C-alpha positions in Angstrom: -15.9 22.4 24.4 -14.5 18.8 24.6 -11.7 18.0 27.0 -9.3 17.7 24.0 -9.8 21.3 23.0 -9.6 22.4 26.7 -6.4 20.4 27.2 -4.8 21.6 24.0 -5.5 25.3 24.9 -4.6 25.1 28.6 -1.7 22.6 28.6 1.6 24.1 29.4 3.6 20.8 29.8 7.1 20.5 28.4 7.0 17.2 26.4 10.3 15.4 26.0 11.2 14.7 22.4 11.4 10.9 22.8 7.8 10.6 24.0 5.2 9.6 21.3 2.2 7.6 20.4 1.9 5.7 17.1 -0.4 3.6 15.0 0.8 0.1 14.3 -0.6 0.0 10.7 -1.0 3.6 9.4 -2.4 2.7 6.0 -5.5 0.6 5.3 -8.0 -0.1 2.5 -11.4 1.6 2.0 -14.5 -0.2 3.2 -12.4 -2.7 5.2 -12.6 -3.9 8.8 -9.7 -2.5 10.7 -8.2 -2.7 14.2 -6.5 0.5 15.2 -3.7 -0.5 17.5 -2.2 2.6 19.2 1.1 2.2 20.9 2.1 4.4 23.9 5.8 4.4 23.9 6.8 6.4 27.0 5.4 8.1 30.1 5.1 11.8 30.8 8.5 13.2 31.4 9.5 10.3 33.7 6.0 9.6 35.2 4.1 6.4 34.5 1.0 6.2 32.4 -2.3 5.6 34.3 -4.9 6.2 31.6 -5.3 6.6 27.8 -8.3 8.3 26.1 -8.9 8.0 22.4 -11.1 10.4 20.4 -12.5 8.2 17.6 -12.6 10.2 14.3 -15.6 10.6 12.2 -15.7 8.0 9.5 -14.4 5.2 11.8 -17.7 3.4 12.1 -19.0 1.1 14.8 -15.9 1.4 17.1 -15.5 -1.5 19.5 -12.8 -1.1 22.2 -10.6 -4.1 22.7 -10.2 -5.3 26.3 -6.7 -5.0 27.8 -5.6 -7.1 30.8 -5.2 -5.1 34.0 -7.1 -2.1 32.5 -10.7 -1.0 32.7 -12.2 0.2 29.4 -15.2 2.6 28.9 -16.8 4.2 25.9 -18.7 7.4 26.0 -19.9 8.7 22.6 -16.8 9.0 20.4 -14.3 8.7 23.2 -12.8 5.5 24.6 -10.8 5.4 27.8 -8.6 2.7 29.3 -7.8 3.2 33.0 -5.3 1.0 34.9 -7.1 -1.1 37.4 -4.3 -0.7 39.9 -0.8 0.5 40.3 0.6 -2.8 39.1 -0.9 -2.2 35.7 0.6 1.3 35.2 2.9 1.7 32.2 6.4 2.6 33.5 7.9 5.8 32.1 10.0 3.7 29.7 7.4 0.9 29.0 5.3 0.4 25.9 1.7 -0.4 25.8 -0.9 -1.2 23.0 -4.5 0.0 23.1 -6.9 -1.2 20.3 -10.2 -0.4 18.8 -12.0 -2.4 16.1 -14.1 -0.6 13.5 -15.1 -0.2 9.8 -13.4 2.2 7.5 -15.2 4.5 5.0 -15.9 3.6 1.4 -14.0 6.6 0.1 -10.3 7.5 0.6 -9.8 9.7 3.7 -7.2 10.9 6.2 -8.5 9.9 9.7 -6.8 11.6 12.7 -6.9 9.8 16.0 -6.5 12.3 18.9 -5.2 10.8 22.2 -4.9 12.0 25.7 -2.2 10.3 27.8 -2.7 10.7 31.6 0.2 10.0 33.9 0.7 9.9 37.7 2.0 13.4 37.2 1.1 15.3 34.2 -0.8 14.8 30.9 0.1 14.8 27.2 -2.4 15.7 24.5 -1.5 14.1 21.2 -3.9 16.4 19.2 -1.8 18.6 16.9 -2.6 18.5 13.2 -0.3 19.8 10.3 -1.5 23.1 8.7 -1.3 21.4 5.3 -0.8 17.9 4.1 -0.4 14.9 6.3 3.3 15.0 7.4 3.8 15.3 11.2 7.6 15.5 10.9 9.0 18.1 13.4 5.7 18.2 15.5 6.1 17.6 19.2 2.6 16.3 20.0 0.9 15.2 16.8 -2.3 13.3 16.5 -2.1 9.9 14.9 -2.9 9.5 11.2 -4.6 6.6 9.5 -4.5 6.9 5.7 -7.5 5.2 4.2 -7.0 4.5 0.5 -8.5 2.5 -2.3 -7.0 -0.9 -2.7 -3.6 -0.2 -4.3 -1.7 -2.2 -6.8 0.8 -2.8 -4.0 0.1 -3.4 -0.4 2.5 -1.6 2.0 3.0 -2.9 5.5 5.3 -2.1 8.5 6.6 1.0 6.8 9.1 3.0 8.9 12.1 5.2 8.7 14.9 5.9 11.1 15.0 9.3 13.0 17.5 11.9 12.0 19.1 14.9 13.7 19.8 18.4 12.5 22.5 18.4 9.8 22.0 14.8 9.0 21.7 14.4 5.2 20.3 10.9 4.9 18.4 8.0 6.6 17.1 4.6 5.8 13.5 3.5 5.3 12.0 0.0 5.4 8.7 -1.8 4.6 7.1 -4.9 3.2 5.6 -4.7 -0.3 3.1 -7.2 -1.8 1.8 -6.6 -5.4 -1.6 -8.0 -6.5 -0.3 -8.4 -10.0 3.3 -8.2 -11.2 4.8 -4.7 -10.7 8.1 -2.9 -10.8 9.0 -0.2 -8.3 10.7 2.4 -10.4 10.8 5.5 -8.1 9.9 7.1 -4.9 9.5 10.6 -3.4 8.8 12.3 -0.1 8.3 16.0 0.8 10.9 15.7 3.6 13.7 14.7 1.2 15.3 16.0 -2.0 16.0 12.5 -3.2 14.4 9.1 -2.5 16.0 6.0 -3.9 15.9 2.2 -3.5 19.4 1.0 -2.5 20.9 -2.5 -2.2 23.5 -3.5 0.4 25.6 -6.6 -0.2 29.0 -8.1 0.4 31.7 -7.5 -2.2 34.4 -9.9 -1.0 35.0 -8.8 2.6 33.5 -5.3 2.2 29.9 -4.3 2.6 28.8 -2.1 -0.3 25.7 0.0 -1.1 24.4 1.1 -4.4 21.2 2.5 -5.9 19.1 0.2 -8.1 17.0 1.6 -11.0 14.0 -0.7 -10.4 12.8 -3.4 -8.1 10.7 -6.3 -9.3 7.6 -7.1 -7.2 6.3 -10.5 -8.3 2.5 -11.1 -8.1 1.5 -12.2 -4.6 5.0 -12.4 -3.2 6.1 -10.1 -0.3 9.3 -8.2 -0.9 10.9 -6.8 2.2 13.0 -3.7 2.4 15.0 -4.2 5.6 18.1 -3.2 7.4 21.2 -4.7 5.8 19.6 -5.4 2.5 17.3 -3.7 0.0 16.1 -0.5 1.6 14.8 3.0 0.9 17.3 5.9 1.2 15.9 9.4 1.9 18.7 11.9 1.1 19.1 15.7 1.2 16.8 15.8 4.2 14.9 19.1 4.6 14.3 18.8 8.3 15.1 16.4 11.2 12.8 13.4 11.4 11.6 13.0 15.0 10.7 9.7 16.5 7.0 9.2 16.8 6.1 11.4 13.8 5.2 10.2 10.3 6.3 11.3 6.9 4.5 11.0 3.5 6.0 8.7 0.9 4.9 8.1 -2.7 5.9 5.0 -4.6 6.0 5.0 -8.4 5.1 1.6 -10.0 5.0 0.2 -13.5 3.0 -2.9 -14.5 3.9 -5.4 -17.2 2.3 -3.1 -19.9 4.4 -0.2 -18.8 1.4 1.6 -17.3 2.6 3.8 -14.4 0.7 4.2 -11.1 1.4 5.7 -7.7 0.8 4.6 -4.1 0.8 7.1 -1.3 1.7 5.8 2.1 3.1 6.9 5.5 6.5 6.1 7.1 6.5 5.9 10.9 9.6 7.5 12.3 11.2 5.2 14.8 14.0 2.8 15.7 12.2 -0.3 14.7 9.2 -1.6 12.6 5.8 -0.9 14.0 5.0 -3.5 16.6 8.6 -4.6 17.0 11.2 -3.7 19.6 14.4 -1.8 18.7 16.4 -5.0 19.3 14.7 -6.6 16.3 16.5 -4.1 14.1 20.2 -3.7 14.5 21.5 -2.1 11.3 22.7 1.4 12.0 22.5 2.9 8.6 
């Protein structure tokens, strides 16, 4: 029995809702080289992080750990462990730290789950839980981290995220960068956590900021179109459950090309207060 199974069975640690681990880029193309950058966002209930162990999933070939200043790295089989070289390198209970592994992705589409053990001065957190069905981890306290490997899509989706919500909240905003290989139009969206998903536009009407849904969004070939706070953005409405920071939710984008042929792109939205790899201060719009 691996330590992940032992820890998942025997752990009786109360995990605070704000603690989580996330993957900087949760969607990637098949058969591509990929750097899995895992971000540890908080310590264990107020205790600093002293070590991080990653269980590399099957299908993530030739994993090569990336060195991290102030930390020792060791690989044993399919597990990679970073251990702080000294107390000065510990991640404070409110500090963030990135840990990376390079590898090659499978030739066929797949859902790869990265299981992580976070060891702190006092306590441990096992990020190993998987959804019973599907890929959404919304509402889960200690989810494993999902990498969605898919065939090269008509539209590349980057830095996709959505703001957390609380019980009773009906809507929240989502953001991402979209780059189409050929000219496309974004004509719809859906998510299992929302009754309605629409693209909205915010702009000034005189001295008043207004918001309205738009029927379609042009995605010119090779040009990155950004959905961001204060401008074009995704609205998830009629939420079916709270969206907890650190989890991820599935999203399907509906596209049409110049001939009117419809296609779909499945992706994941990281639930958080800022884009993956950015600090919350970089995003100030409170939608």
